[in-house]
C-alpha positions in Angstrom: 284.5 -57.4 59.7 281.0 -58.1 58.4 279.0 -58.3 55.2 275.3 -57.6 54.8 273.1 -59.9 52.7 271.6 -57.3 50.4 268.5 -57.4 48.2 268.3 -53.7 47.6 265.1 -53.5 49.6 264.1 -51.8 52.8 264.6 -54.7 55.3 268.2 -55.4 54.3 268.8 -51.7 54.2 267.5 -51.1 57.7 269.4 -54.1 59.1 272.5 -52.6 57.6 271.7 -49.2 59.2 270.9 -50.8 62.6 274.2 -52.8 62.5 276.1 -49.6 61.8 274.4 -47.9 64.8 275.9 -50.6 67.0 279.3 -49.7 65.6 279.7 -53.0 63.8 282.1 -52.7 60.8 280.3 -53.6 57.6 282.6 -53.5 54.5 280.7 -55.6 52.0 277.2 -56.0 50.6 276.4 -59.5 49.3 273.9 -59.6 46.5 272.7 -62.4 44.2 270.9 -62.1 40.9 269.5 -64.5 38.3 271.7 -65.4 35.4 268.8 -65.6 33.0 267.4 -62.2 33.7 270.2 -60.2 35.3 267.8 -59.2 38.0 267.5 -59.8 41.8 265.2 -62.8 42.5 261.7 -61.9 43.6 262.4 -58.1 43.5 263.0 -58.0 39.8 265.5 -55.1 40.2 268.3 -54.9 37.7 271.7 -55.9 39.0 273.0 -52.5 37.8 270.9 -50.7 40.3 272.4 -52.7 43.1 275.8 -51.6 41.9 274.7 -48.0 42.0 273.4 -48.4 45.6 276.8 -49.8 46.7 278.6 -47.0 44.9 276.4 -44.3 46.6 276.9 -46.0 50.0 280.6 -46.3 49.6 280.6 -50.0 50.4 282.3 -52.9 48.5 279.8 -55.1 46.6 280.1 -58.8 45.9 277.5 -59.9 43.4 276.9 -63.5 42.7 275.2 -64.7 39.5 272.9 -67.7 40.3 270.9 -70.1 38.1 268.9 -73.3 38.2 267.7 -74.9 41.4 271.0 -74.9 43.4 270.7 -71.6 45.1 272.0 -72.7 48.5 275.1 -74.2 46.9 275.7 -71.0 45.0 275.1 -68.8 47.9 277.5 -70.8 50.0 280.1 -70.3 47.3 279.5 -66.5 47.6 279.9 -66.8 51.4 283.3 -68.6 50.9 284.4 -65.8 48.5 283.5 -63.1 51.0 285.1 -65.0 53.9 288.4 -65.1 51.9 288.2 -61.3 51.9 288.3 -61.2 55.7 284.6 -61.3 56.5 283.7 -63.3 59.6 279.9 -62.7 59.9 276.9 -61.7 57.8 274.0 -59.4 58.7 270.5 -60.4 57.5 267.2 -58.5 57.4 265.0 -61.4 58.5 262.2 -60.4 60.8 260.0 -63.2 62.0 259.9 -66.2 59.6 261.7 -69.0 61.4 262.3 -71.0 58.3 264.1 -68.0 56.7 266.3 -67.4 59.7 267.2 -71.1 60.0 268.2 -71.2 56.4 270.5 -68.2 56.9 272.0 -69.6 60.0 272.6 -73.0 58.5 274.3 -71.7 55.3 276.5 -69.4 57.4 277.4 -72.2 59.7 278.5 -74.3 56.7 280.8 -71.4 55.6 282.2 -71.0 59.1 280.6 -67.6 59.5 278.5 -66.0 62.2 275.0 -64.6 61.4 273.3 -61.6 62.8 269.7 -60.5 62.7 269.2 -56.8 63.9 265.5 -56.8 63.1 264.5 -60.1 64.5 261.1 -60.2 66.3 260.7 -56.4 66.2 257.1 -55.4 65.5 256.8 -54.9 61.7 254.8 -51.7 61.9 257.6 -50.3 64.2 260.2 -51.4 61.7 258.5 -49.6 58.8 258.0 -46.5 61.0 261.7 -46.6 62.0 262.7 -46.9 58.3 260.7 -43.8 57.4 261.8 -41.8 60.5 265.4 -42.6 59.7 265.0 -40.8 56.3 265.1 -43.7 53.9 263.1 -43.6 50.7 261.9 -46.7 48.7 259.4 -47.7 46.1 257.3 -50.9 45.6 258.9 -53.0 42.8 257.0 -56.3 43.1 253.8 -57.5 44.8 251.6 -60.5 45.3 248.2 -59.8 43.6 246.4 -61.7 46.3 247.2 -58.8 48.7 247.8 -55.7 46.5 247.1 -54.6 43.0 248.8 -53.2 39.9 248.3 -49.6 41.0 250.5 -50.2 44.1 253.6 -50.8 41.9 255.9 -47.8 41.9 254.3 -46.3 45.0 256.6 -44.6 47.5 256.9 -46.2 50.9 255.7 -43.4 53.2 253.1 -42.7 55.9 250.4 -42.9 53.3 251.6 -46.4 52.4 251.6 -47.3 56.1 248.0 -46.0 56.4 246.9 -47.9 53.3 248.2 -51.2 54.8 246.3 -50.4 58.1 243.1 -49.8 56.2 243.5 -53.0 54.1 244.1 -55.0 57.3 241.1 -53.5 59.1 238.6 -54.6 56.5 238.4 -58.2 57.5 237.7 -59.4 54.0 241.2 -59.5 52.5 244.1 -61.7 53.7 246.2 -59.9 56.3 249.2 -58.1 55.0 252.4 -58.0 57.1 253.6 -54.4 57.3 257.0 -55.2 56.0 255.8 -57.8 53.5 257.7 -60.5 55.3 255.5 -63.2 53.7 256.2 -61.9 50.2 253.3 -59.6 49.9 255.5 -56.9 48.4 259.1 -56.0 47.8 260.9 -52.6 47.5 263.9 -50.8 46.2 265.6 -48.2 48.4 266.8 -45.2 46.4 267.8 -42.7 49.1 268.5 -42.3 52.8 271.2 -41.5 55.4 273.5 -44.2 54.1 273.5 -42.8 50.5 275.8 -40.0 49.3 273.3 -39.2 46.6 270.0 -40.6 45.5 269.7 -43.4 42.9 268.3 -42.0 39.7 265.8 -44.1 37.8 262.5 -44.0 35.9 259.5 -46.2 36.0 259.4 -48.7 33.2 257.2 -51.6 32.0 254.8 -53.4 34.4 254.7 -57.2 34.0 252.3 -59.8 35.5 253.6 -63.3 36.0 252.1 -66.2 37.9 250.1 -64.0 40.3 252.8 -61.4 40.8 253.1 -57.8 39.5 256.6 -56.4 38.9 257.7 -53.0 37.6 261.0 -52.4 35.7 263.1 -49.6 37.2 265.2 -48.2 34.4 268.6 -46.8 35.6 269.4 -43.2 34.8 272.7 -43.0 36.6 275.9 -41.6 35.0 277.0 -45.1 34.0 273.7 -46.1 32.4 272.9 -46.2 28.8 270.4 -43.4 27.9 
């Protein structure tokens, strides 16, 4: 039995989907969020929206509140919790950053768990195309202003987005953007697709600029949300 390291974004979602297609059994999503904000780190998505994803997908969710500068230690604690539930391996959405994969492998090794990387070394444009062709839908929730601008927040990930990245990369003046944002150029939230029983309902909220990054608040509109 496996768990999937889950940010709520497209890469972890597609890794989950790819793992299912190989008939692996994934019974848990493992998500961490910051204590001080109640939001997923980097993505800025409310923890409540991750809960709605898991409910729509019909998968158990283990959410770990993290704080301070001891993330690895706290993530390891979460791995031990999920191991106690019968999980023996974790699926990750890492694509081609060796340092990220090594970190994931090392922390799993410490927990006595196996690690799996269904997207590893696949061409990023192909990954994004596969994500769209599979029927998933996502929006941009955070971005690095060195690569993209405020108007890109809240944009739907679709063929127009793919074309926009291609145009930006063809200009030669701007820094190259990896198609999946693997270097932190942008982050997403998946709200619908073949793994969802029903779409996640939300509305666009406030945009915030912090230390070179733009984020948009997605306000939950699900049945359990406060109106």
